[in-house]
C-alpha positions in Angstrom: 111.5 117.2 109.8 109.6 114.1 111.0 110.2 110.8 109.2 106.5 109.9 109.4 104.4 111.0 106.4 101.1 109.4 107.4 99.8 108.3 110.8 96.5 107.0 111.9 95.7 107.5 115.6 93.1 105.2 117.1 91.1 105.5 113.9 87.7 104.0 114.4 84.5 103.8 112.3 81.3 101.9 112.9 78.4 101.3 110.5 75.3 100.5 112.6 76.2 97.3 114.4 79.4 96.6 112.4 82.7 97.9 113.6 84.5 98.5 110.3 87.8 100.0 111.7 88.7 99.4 115.3 91.3 101.8 116.9 93.7 101.5 114.0 97.3 102.8 114.5 99.7 102.6 111.6 102.6 104.8 110.5 104.0 105.3 107.0 107.5 106.6 106.7 109.0 109.0 104.1 110.0 107.0 101.0 108.0 103.9 101.9 106.2 101.8 99.5 103.7 100.7 102.1 101.5 97.7 101.5 98.1 97.8 103.2 96.6 94.3 103.2 93.6 92.5 104.5 90.8 90.2 103.3 87.6 91.6 101.8 85.6 93.4 104.5 88.7 93.9 106.6 88.3 97.7 106.7 90.9 98.7 104.0 88.6 100.9 101.9 87.0 102.5 104.9 90.4 103.4 106.2 91.5 104.9 102.9 88.3 107.0 102.8 88.9 108.3 106.3 92.5 109.2 105.3 91.2 111.1 102.3 88.5 112.9 104.4 85.7 111.3 102.4 84.4 109.5 105.4 84.5 110.8 109.0 85.8 108.7 111.8 83.8 108.2 115.0 87.0 108.3 117.0 90.7 109.0 116.4 92.5 111.2 113.9 94.8 111.1 110.8 98.1 113.0 110.6 99.5 113.8 107.1 102.9 115.4 107.1 102.3 116.3 110.7 99.0 118.1 110.1 95.9 116.8 111.8 93.0 116.0 109.4 90.6 116.7 112.2 91.7 120.3 112.5 93.2 121.1 109.1 90.6 119.3 107.0 91.3 119.2 103.3 94.4 121.5 103.7 96.2 118.5 105.1 95.8 116.8 101.7 97.5 119.4 99.6 100.6 117.1 99.0 98.5 114.0 98.5 97.4 112.3 95.3 95.0 109.4 95.3 93.3 106.9 93.0 90.4 105.2 94.7 88.4 102.5 92.8 87.6 103.6 89.2 88.7 107.2 88.4 85.8 109.4 87.0 86.4 111.2 83.7 84.3 113.0 81.1 83.7 110.1 78.7 83.0 112.2 75.6 86.2 114.2 76.0 89.7 113.1 75.0 92.1 112.0 77.7 94.2 115.0 76.9 91.3 117.4 77.4 90.3 115.6 80.6 93.7 116.1 82.1 93.7 119.8 81.0 90.4 120.4 82.9 90.9 118.2 85.9 94.6 118.6 86.3 94.2 122.4 86.2 91.8 122.5 89.1 94.7 122.8 91.6 97.2 124.7 89.5 97.8 125.5 85.8 99.3 122.6 83.8 100.8 122.7 80.3 100.2 120.3 77.4 103.8 119.3 77.6 103.4 118.3 81.3 100.3 116.3 80.4 102.0 114.5 77.6 104.9 113.6 79.9 102.6 111.9 82.3 100.6 110.2 79.5 103.9 108.9 78.2 104.9 107.7 81.7 101.7 105.6 82.1 101.9 104.3 78.5 98.9 106.2 77.1 100.6 108.8 74.9 99.4 107.2 71.7 95.8 107.3 72.9 95.9 110.9 74.3 93.4 112.2 71.7 90.9 109.4 72.0 87.6 109.8 73.9 87.9 108.3 77.4 84.7 106.3 76.8 86.7 104.2 74.4 89.2 103.3 77.2 89.2 100.0 78.9 89.0 99.8 82.7 92.8 99.3 82.9 93.4 102.3 80.8 91.2 104.3 83.0 93.3 103.2 86.0 96.5 104.4 84.2 94.9 107.7 83.2 94.0 108.2 86.9 97.7 107.8 87.8 98.6 110.3 85.1 96.1 112.8 86.6 97.4 112.6 90.2 101.1 112.8 89.0 100.4 116.1 87.3 100.4 117.9 90.6 103.7 116.2 91.8 102.3 114.8 95.1 104.7 113.7 97.9 102.3 111.0 99.1 100.4 108.8 96.7 97.5 106.6 97.9 96.5 103.8 95.5 93.5 101.5 96.0 94.0 98.4 93.9 96.0 100.2 91.2 96.4 97.2 88.8 92.8 96.1 88.7 91.8 95.4 85.1 95.3 95.5 83.8 96.9 92.8 81.6 100.3 91.4 82.8 102.3 93.9 80.9 100.2 96.8 82.3 100.6 95.4 85.8 104.4 95.3 85.3 104.5 98.9 84.0 102.5 100.2 87.0 104.8 98.3 89.4 107.8 99.9 87.7 106.1 103.3 87.9 105.5 102.9 91.6 109.1 101.9 92.2 110.3 104.9 90.1 108.2 107.3 92.2 109.6 105.9 95.4 113.3 105.4 94.5 114.0 108.2 92.0 111.5 110.9 93.1 111.3 110.2 96.8 107.5 109.9 96.7 105.9 107.9 99.5 103.3 105.3 98.2 100.5 103.8 100.3 99.3 100.8 98.4 96.1 98.8 99.1 96.0 95.6 97.1 94.5 92.1 97.2 97.4 90.9 95.0 99.8 89.7 97.7 102.5 88.8 95.2 102.4 92.3 93.8 102.9 93.8 97.2 105.7 91.4 98.0 107.5 92.5 94.8 107.4 96.3 95.5 106.6 97.1 99.1 109.3 97.5 101.8 106.9 97.8 104.7 103.3 96.6 105.2 100.4 96.3 107.6 97.8 93.6 107.7 94.3 94.3 109.1 91.6 91.8 109.8 88.1 92.6 111.1 89.1 96.3 111.4 92.0 95.6 113.7 95.8 95.9 113.0 97.2 92.4 113.1 100.8 93.2 112.2 103.0 96.0 110.8 106.6 96.0 109.8 109.3 95.3 107.2 108.0 92.9 104.5 111.3 90.9 104.5 111.4 90.7 108.4 107.9 89.4 108.5 108.5 86.8 105.9 111.4 85.4 107.8 109.2 84.4 110.8 108.2 80.8 111.4 108.2 77.7 109.2 108.6 78.0 105.4 108.4 75.7 102.5 111.4 74.8 100.3 111.0 73.4 96.8 113.8 70.9 96.0 114.8 70.3 92.4 116.9 67.1 92.3 117.9 64.5 89.7 116.2 61.6 91.6 113.2 63.0 93.4 111.7 59.7 94.5 114.9 58.4 96.0 115.6 61.8 97.6 112.1 61.8 99.1 112.7 58.5 100.8 116.1 59.7 102.1 114.5 62.9 103.6 111.6 61.1 105.2 114.1 58.9 107.1 115.1 62.1 108.9 112.6 63.3 111.6 113.3 66.9 110.6 112.0 66.3 107.0 108.9 64.2 107.7 106.7 66.8 105.9 108.5 66.2 102.6 106.2 65.3 99.7 106.3 65.1 95.9 105.2 68.4 94.3 104.9 67.9 90.5 108.4 66.5 89.7 110.0 68.2 92.7 109.9 67.8 96.5 108.3 70.3 98.9 109.3 70.3 102.5 108.4 72.6 105.4 111.7 74.1 106.7 113.1 77.2 108.4 114.9 79.2 105.7 118.0 79.3 107.8 118.4 75.5 107.5 118.5 75.5 103.7 122.4 75.3 103.6 122.3 72.3 105.9 119.6 70.5 103.8 121.7 71.1 100.7 124.8 69.6 102.3 122.9 66.5 103.4 121.5 65.9 99.9 124.9 66.4 98.2 126.8 64.2 100.7 124.2 61.5 100.1 125.0 61.6 96.4 122.0 63.5 95.0 122.4 66.2 92.4 120.7 69.3 93.7 119.6 71.6 90.8 117.9 74.2 93.0 116.5 74.9 96.5 113.7 77.4 96.1 112.2 79.1 99.2 108.4 79.0 98.9 107.5 81.2 101.9 105.6 84.1 100.4 103.5 87.0 101.6 100.5 84.9 100.7 101.6 82.1 103.1 102.1 84.6 105.9 98.9 86.5 105.2 96.7 83.4 105.2 98.4 81.9 108.3 97.9 85.2 110.1 94.3 85.6 109.2 93.6 81.9 110.1 95.3 82.3 113.5 98.3 80.2 112.8 100.8 83.1 113.2 101.5 84.8 116.5 
């Protein structure tokens, strides 16, 4: 059995004079939580729509569990669940009734199965309320409950935490991790919340102007190049003068009551030793290299 669940092969889409997706090649492996990132207009939504057979590519193909979307059509999507933008429901009907109708389109579902999924997304106590009374965030969670009814092996989520409060975002992140770790579901996650992707994704791809810029392990990508380290010490002003006397730490600057210095993460132990040997009390050295740093540097051309 192939380890690759989803593959795009030279996927290309043009709208009039604009090349939205340009010969895109990405591969999502079984069990991945795969972050799909890019600035607005990068081609993320167009790519997702081509994967879901909602938009047809000009060139290329998509393979899902080894089946070609070009030849198999919607049959290739039988093991796929997706939430794209705002899920559509019958507003005058209860959430429970919506899931009975929509969830039963592929195969019969029981009320017990529905309530299990409503509980999983935190909506069990609102199951009998009309969907028109739901907030946008609740609609997002109801969409997740709907796709989980059919036990998909690949879940595609486009901005799944949009409109959620911090607690709701945390619950959705935990649900995604549960699907991947405990159920072996592969998750393809498009998001503009870079911190969110950094928390839950193990692999990612960044696209810009329709082209793939980088693909790989999140942790491996974050280790590349210069990083910032936040230094919490008992005497920040004195420590700053000490650091600036060393050519390697000329970028050091006061950041609130701490010191921020550009530094390779591998050199943190050396920095710590130098500060301690000079008599400074070091309370913490906090790496500040984040996915956001990497993303912005890549898009602005500062990363190879």
